C-alpha positions in Angstrom: 7.8 -38.2 15.8 10.1 -35.6 16.3 11.1 -31.9 15.1 14.8 -32.7 15.9 16.9 -32.9 12.5 18.8 -36.1 11.7 22.0 -34.8 12.7 20.3 -33.7 16.0 18.9 -37.3 16.4 22.1 -38.8 15.9 23.9 -36.9 18.3 21.2 -37.2 21.3 21.2 -41.2 20.7 25.1 -41.5 20.8 25.3 -39.1 24.0 22.7 -41.0 26.0 23.9 -44.1 25.0 27.3 -43.2 26.4 25.5 -42.1 29.6 23.9 -45.2 29.9 26.8 -47.6 29.7 29.1 -45.5 31.7 28.2 -46.6 35.1 28.1 -50.2 33.6 31.8 -49.8 32.9 32.4 -49.0 36.7 30.6 -52.1 37.7 32.1 -54.4 35.5 35.8 -54.9 37.1 34.1 -55.0 40.6 30.8 -56.4 40.6 31.4 -60.3 41.0 34.5 -59.8 43.2 32.5 -57.5 45.6 29.6 -60.0 46.0 32.5 -62.4 46.9 34.0 -59.9 49.4 30.5 -59.9 51.1 30.4 -63.6 51.6 28.5 -65.0 48.5 29.9 -68.0 46.9 30.7 -68.4 43.0 27.2 -71.0 43.1 25.2 -68.3 45.0 26.3 -65.4 42.8 25.1 -67.5 40.1 21.9 -68.2 41.6 20.9 -64.8 42.3 22.0 -63.5 39.0 19.2 -65.9 37.8 16.8 -63.4 39.2 17.7 -60.8 36.8 17.3 -63.5 33.9 13.8 -64.5 35.3 12.4 -61.1 35.6 13.7 -60.2 32.0 12.3 -63.5 30.7 9.0 -62.5 32.4 8.9 -58.8 31.4 10.8 -58.4 28.4 7.8 -59.0 25.8 5.2 -57.1 27.7 7.5 -54.0 28.4 8.6 -54.1 24.8 5.0 -53.7 23.8 4.5 -51.3 26.4 7.1 -49.0 24.9 6.0 -49.5 21.4 2.0 -48.6 22.3 2.7 -46.0 25.1 6.0 -44.2 24.2 9.7 -44.9 24.5 10.3 -41.8 26.5 8.1 -42.6 29.7 9.3 -46.2 29.7 12.9 -45.3 29.5 12.6 -42.8 32.1 11.5 -45.6 34.6 13.9 -47.9 33.4 16.7 -45.7 34.3 14.9 -44.6 37.5 15.1 -48.4 38.7 18.6 -48.9 37.3 19.6 -46.2 39.8 17.5 -47.7 42.8 19.5 -51.2 42.0 22.8 -49.5 42.3 22.1 -47.8 45.5 21.0 -51.2 46.9 23.9 -52.7 45.4 26.3 -50.3 47.2 25.0 -51.7 50.7 23.9 -55.1 50.2 25.6 -57.6 52.2 23.4 -61.0 52.1 22.0 -63.3 49.5 18.6 -61.9 50.0 19.7 -58.4 49.4 21.6 -59.3 46.2 18.9 -61.1 44.9 16.7 -58.1 45.2 19.2 -56.3 43.6 19.5 -58.5 40.6 15.8 -58.6 40.2 15.7 -54.8 40.2 18.3 -55.0 37.4 16.0 -57.5 35.3 13.3 -55.1 35.3 15.5 -52.3 34.3 17.0 -54.1 31.6 13.6 -55.5 30.5 12.2 -51.8 30.2 15.6 -50.5 29.0 15.9 -53.3 26.2 14.8 -51.5 22.6 13.3 -47.9 23.2 16.4 -46.0 22.8 17.3 -47.6 19.6 13.7 -47.6 18.3 13.5 -43.9 19.2 16.5 -43.6 17.1 15.7 -45.4 14.3 11.9 -43.7 14.0 13.2 -40.2 14.9 15.7 -40.4 12.1 12.9 -41.4 9.7 10.7 -39.0 10.6 13.3 -36.4 10.2 14.0 -37.5 6.6 12.5 -40.9 5.4 15.3 -41.6 3.0 17.9 -41.3 5.8 20.3 -44.1 6.4 20.3 -45.0 10.2 22.9 -48.1 10.1 25.7 -45.5 10.5 24.3 -44.2 14.0 23.5 -47.9 15.0 27.3 -48.9 14.3 28.4 -45.7 16.2 26.3 -46.4 18.8 28.3 -49.8 19.3 31.8 -47.7 19.3 30.5 -45.2 21.8 29.4 -48.3 24.0 32.7 -49.4 24.0 34.4 -46.1 24.7 31.9 -45.4 27.5 32.5 -48.9 29.3 36.1 -48.5 28.4 36.1 -45.4 30.5 34.0 -46.4 33.4 36.1 -49.6 33.8 39.4 -47.6 33.8 38.0 -45.4 36.2 37.0 -48.1 38.2 39.9 -49.6 38.2 41.8 -46.4 39.3 39.4 -46.1 42.1 40.3 -49.7 43.6 44.1 -49.0 43.3 43.5 -46.1 45.2 42.2 -48.3 48.3 39.5 -47.8 50.7 37.9 -44.5 51.6 37.3 -44.3 55.3 35.0 -47.3 56.0 34.0 -47.7 52.4 35.8 -50.7 50.9 38.2 -50.2 47.5 35.7 -52.8 46.0 32.3 -50.2 46.7 33.9 -47.0 45.6 33.2 -47.6 42.1 29.7 -48.5 42.8 29.1 -45.0 44.6 30.6 -43.3 41.8 28.3 -45.4 39.4 25.3 -44.5 41.3 26.3 -40.6 40.7 26.6 -41.1 36.9 23.5 -42.9 36.6 21.6 -40.2 38.3 23.5 -37.9 35.8 22.4 -39.9 32.8 18.7 -39.9 34.2 18.7 -35.8 34.3 20.0 -36.1 30.7 17.6 -38.5 29.4 14.8 -36.1 30.8 16.2 -33.5 29.0 17.3 -34.8 25.5 14.8 -37.2 24.6 12.1 -35.8 22.8 9.2 -37.8 21.8 6.1 -36.4 20.0 3.3 -38.1 20.8 -0.6 -37.5 21.3 -1.5 -36.1 24.9 -2.0 -39.0 27.1 -4.8 -39.1 30.3 -5.3 -41.6 32.3 -7.7 -43.6 29.8 -4.9 -43.3 27.1 -2.6 -45.1 29.5 -5.0 -47.7 30.1 -5.4 -48.0 26.6 -1.7 -48.3 25.9 -1.3 -51.0 28.8 -4.1 -53.3 27.2 -2.8 -52.6 23.6 0.7 -53.8 24.6 -0.1 -57.7 24.6 -1.7 -56.8 21.0 1.4 -55.5 19.9 3.4 -58.4 21.4 1.3 -60.9 19.7 1.8 -59.4 16.6 5.4 -59.5 17.3 5.5 -63.1 18.1 3.4 -63.8 14.7 6.3 -62.5 12.8 8.6 -65.0 14.4 6.2 -67.6 13.4 6.2 -66.3 9.8 9.8 -66.0 9.4 12.4 -68.4 9.4 15.3 -66.0 9.0 13.9 -64.1 12.4 13.4 -67.3 14.5 16.7 -68.7 13.8 18.5 -64.9 14.5 16.4 -64.7 17.6 17.6 -68.3 18.5 21.1 -67.3 18.3 20.7 -65.3 21.7 19.9 -68.3 23.3 23.7 -69.7 23.0 25.1 -66.3 22.8 23.8 -65.6 26.3 24.8 -68.7 27.6 28.4 -68.4 26.6 28.4 -64.4 27.9 28.7 -65.8 31.6 32.4 -67.0 30.8 33.7 -63.2 29.9 31.3 -61.7 32.0 31.2 -63.2 35.1 34.0 -65.8 35.1 36.9 -63.9 33.8 37.1 -61.5 37.1 37.3 -64.9 39.0 39.8 -66.5 36.6 42.0 -63.4 36.5 42.0 -63.6 40.3 43.0 -67.2 40.2 45.9 -66.7 38.1 47.0 -63.6 40.0 46.4 -64.7 43.2 44.8 -61.8 45.0 41.2 -60.5 44.5 42.0 -56.9 45.2 45.0 -57.2 42.9 43.0 -58.9 40.2 40.3 -55.8 40.3 42.7 -53.3 40.0 44.2 -54.9 36.9 40.8 -55.8 35.5 39.9 -52.1 35.6 42.5 -51.0 33.0 42.0 -54.6 31.1 38.2 -53.9 30.8 38.9 -50.5 29.6 41.4 -52.0 27.0 38.6 -54.6 25.9 35.9 -52.3 25.4 38.1 -50.0 23.4 38.6 -53.2 21.2 35.0 -53.7 21.5 34.7 -50.2 20.0 37.2 -51.1 17.4 35.2 -54.2 16.3 31.9 -52.3 16.0 33.8 -49.7 13.6 34.5 -52.9 11.2 31.0 -53.2 10.5 30.9 -51.5 7.4 33.8 -53.6 5.9 32.5 -57.0 7.3 29.1 -56.0 5.5 31.0 -55.6 2.4 32.8 -58.8 2.5 32.1 -61.3 3.5 28.7 -60.2 4.3 26.6 -59.6 7.3 25.4 -63.3 8.1 28.8 -65.0 7.0 30.6 -62.8 9.0 28.3 -63.1 12.2 28.6 -66.8 11.8 32.2 -66.8 11.4 32.7 -64.6 14.4 30.7 -67.1 16.6 33.4 -69.4 16.2 36.1 -67.2 16.8 34.8 -65.8 20.2 34.5 -69.4 20.9 38.1 -69.9 20.5 38.7 -66.8 22.3 37.2 -68.2 25.5 39.1 -71.2 25.1 42.3 -69.2 25.5 40.6 -67.4 28.5 40.1 -70.6 30.4 43.3 -72.5 29.0 46.4 -69.8 29.0 48.6 -69.8 31.9 49.3 -66.5 33.7 47.6 -62.8 33.6 48.9 -61.8 30.1 47.8 -64.8 28.0 44.4 -64.6 29.8 44.0 -61.0 29.2 45.1 -61.1 25.6 42.2 -63.5 24.7 40.1 -61.4 26.8 40.8 -58.4 24.8 40.4 -60.4 21.7 37.0 -62.0 22.8 35.8 -58.4 23.0 36.7 -57.2 19.7 35.0 -60.2 18.2 31.8 -59.2 20.6 31.9 -55.6 19.4 32.1 -56.9 15.8 29.3 -59.4 16.1 26.7 -56.9 17.7 25.7 -55.0 15.2 26.2 -57.4 12.4 23.3 -59.6 14.7 21.0 -56.6 15.1 21.5 -55.4 11.6 20.0 -58.8 10.3 17.5 -58.3 13.1 16.2 -55.0 12.2 15.8 -55.8 8.5 13.4 -58.6 9.5 10.5 -55.9 10.7 9.4 -52.6 10.4 7.2 -49.8 12.2 5.4 -50.1 15.5 6.7 -53.7 16.6 10.3 -53.0 16.4 10.7 -52.6 19.9 8.9 -55.6 20.4 10.9 -57.7 18.2 14.1 -56.4 19.6 12.8 -57.6 23.2 12.1 -61.1 21.9 15.6 -61.1 20.6 16.9 -60.2 23.9 14.5 -62.2 25.9 16.0 -65.2 24.6 19.4 -64.7 25.8 18.1 -64.1 29.4 17.1 -67.8 29.9 20.4 -68.9 28.5 22.4 -66.5 30.7 20.2 -67.7 33.5 20.9 -71.6 32.7 24.5 -70.7 31.9 25.0 -68.5 35.2 23.7 -71.6 37.4 25.5 -74.3 35.2 28.9 -72.6 34.7 29.2 -71.3 38.4 28.4 -74.9 39.8 31.0 -76.3 37.4 33.7 -73.9 38.3 33.1 -74.6 41.9 33.3 -78.4 41.5 35.6 -79.1 38.4 37.3 -75.5 38.0 37.0 -72.2 36.1 38.6 -73.5 33.3 36.6 -76.3 32.6 33.2 -74.0 33.0 34.8 -71.6 30.3 35.5 -74.6 28.2 31.9 -75.5 28.3 30.9 -72.1 27.4 33.5 -71.8 24.7 31.5 -74.9 22.9 28.0 -73.4 23.2 29.0 -70.0 21.7 30.6 -71.6 18.7 27.8 -73.9 18.1 25.4 -71.1 17.2 27.0 -70.2 14.2 24.8 -72.4 11.9 21.9 -70.6 13.0 23.0 -67.6 10.8 22.5 -70.0 7.8 18.9 -69.0 7.0 19.8 -65.4 7.0 22.9 -66.2 4.5 20.5 -68.1 2.2 18.0 -65.3 2.2 20.3 -62.8 1.6 21.9 -64.6 -1.5 18.3 -64.9 -2.7 17.2 -61.6 -2.4 18.0 -60.3 -5.8 16.3 -63.0 -7.4 13.3 -61.2 -9.8 10.0 -62.4 -9.1 10.3 -63.2 -5.4 6.8 -62.4 -3.7 7.0 -60.2 -0.7 5.1 -62.2 2.2 2.2 -61.0 4.1 2.1 -58.7 7.2 0.8 -60.3 10.7 -2.5 -59.1 9.6 -2.5 -60.2 6.0 -1.2 -56.8 4.6 1.3 -57.4 1.8 5.1 -56.3 2.8 7.1 -54.4 0.6 10.2 -55.5 -1.2 13.6 -54.8 0.3 15.8 -52.2 -1.1 18.1 -53.9 -3.5 20.9 -51.4 -2.9 21.1 -52.9 0.7 23.5 -55.6 1.2 21.5 -57.7 3.7 18.1 -57.1 2.4 15.9 -60.1 2.3 13.4 -60.8 -0.2 11.9 -64.3 0.3 11.6 -64.1 4.3 10.9 -60.4 4.7 8.2 -59.6 7.3 6.7 -56.4 8.2 4.1 -55.0 10.3 0.6 -53.9 8.9 0.5 -50.7 7.0 4.1 -49.7 7.3 6.6 -49.0 4.9 9.8 -50.7 4.0 12.7 -50.3 6.5 15.4 -52.2 8.3 19.0 -51.8 9.3 22.0 -52.7 11.8 22.8 -52.7 18.5 24.7 -53.5 20.0 26.0 -56.8 26.8 28.0 -56.2 31.6 28.1 -57.5 28.1 24.6 -59.2 27.5 22.9 -55.9 28.7 24.8 -54.2 25.8 23.1 -56.0 23.4 
C-alpha cells in the first residue's frame, strides 16, 4: 500500500486533515449570514442547502465504491478541486440559482471526500505495520479538526471585525481567504498522499468504474447482514437532522439575541473558534470514554446530552447563555464522533471500508436535507427557538440505536461465538478480545480480508 512508516503516515494524515478543515472554519461564522446579506430568506437557505443533501445522497455510495476500486488519491484530488470551485462561486454568488449550484458542487465534493483520506490512513498504517494501532490517529484527527476549524473561525471573526475591504463586504472577505487555503490544501494533497497501486490505463479506469457498483453492493450486503451496523448507520439519519440546529440556525439565533448580523458574525468567529477547541477537547476524551462507560454506552448518553445543549441554545436569553450552550454542544459533538466511527469501523474490513463509511455518511444527508427544509420553515413561521427545540428532540431520540452495539459488545467475550460469513460466504475472523469494542456475535468482514476495526470524525456534518 505504501512505503511510508507508521509515523510518516500519521503525520501526513493529520496535516492533510488540518488543511482540509481550515477553510471550513473560515466559512462557518459567515456562510448563513452572507446568504442572508445577499437576499435569501431562511426558507430559501434551507432549500438551496437541500441541493447538497440530494447530490450526496445520489453519489455517496458510488463515489465510495469508486474510491475503493480506483484509489483514494485520484478521488480526493477530484474532490478537493471541486471544493475549490464551489468556494470561488460562493464568493460571487448573488442569487438563489447560483447558491443552489454552490451547494450542489459542495454535495459532489463531500460525496467524493467522505472516507477516502481516513481509509487511506487505516490501510497505509496496516501496510506499514500489520500490528499497529490506528485508533490513536483517528482520535487525534478529531482533535486536529477541532483545532483547524477553531483557527479558521477565529481568523474569520477577525476578518469580519476589520470591516469591508474596498468593494468586498466584511462577510465576503473570509470566503476569499478560504479559497486561497483550499488551493494550498490541494497542492499539499498532491505532494503528501502517497498511494502504491498498480499502473492504471484507460481500460483499468473503465474496469474500476465498473467494479465500483459491485463493491457498493457488497457494502450494502454488510448492512443487511449486521443489525449492529444497520443501527449505527441509522443514527446518522437523526444526527443529520439535528445538526441543522447548531450548524445553520445558531448564527441566526445569535443575530436574534445580539440584534445585528455583522456584530453576530464578528462574535461568532471567536465563539466558533472556542467551540471547536471544545470539540477538540471532547475528541481527546475518547480513550477515557472507551474505558468507562464504554464506546456504545458513551455514544448513547452523549446523544441525549447534545439534545439538552440544543435546548439551551434555543431557550437561554442573551448571547452569554446561548454561547455557553453552543460550546457545550460542540464539546459533546467532538466526543461523539470518534466513538461513533470507532463502533462503525469495527464492523468492516479491507476494501469495503470506504464504502461503509460512505453508507454511514449518506444516511446523514436525507436527515440534514429534511431538517434544513423543515426547521428553517419552522424558524420562519414559529421562531428559531421552536425550531431548535424540535431538532433537540430528534437528536436525543437516536440514543437507543446504540443498544445493539452495546449488547454485542457485552457478549463479545462469551466463548464459542461463531464468526459470521462475509458477503460472499467467507467466514470472518473473531475480533481481538483485547480491543474494548470488538464484536463477536455480529461482526462482518469483506471476503478474503483479515480482522480489523477501530475508531472520524461535520460546517459539522461534513466533519464526520
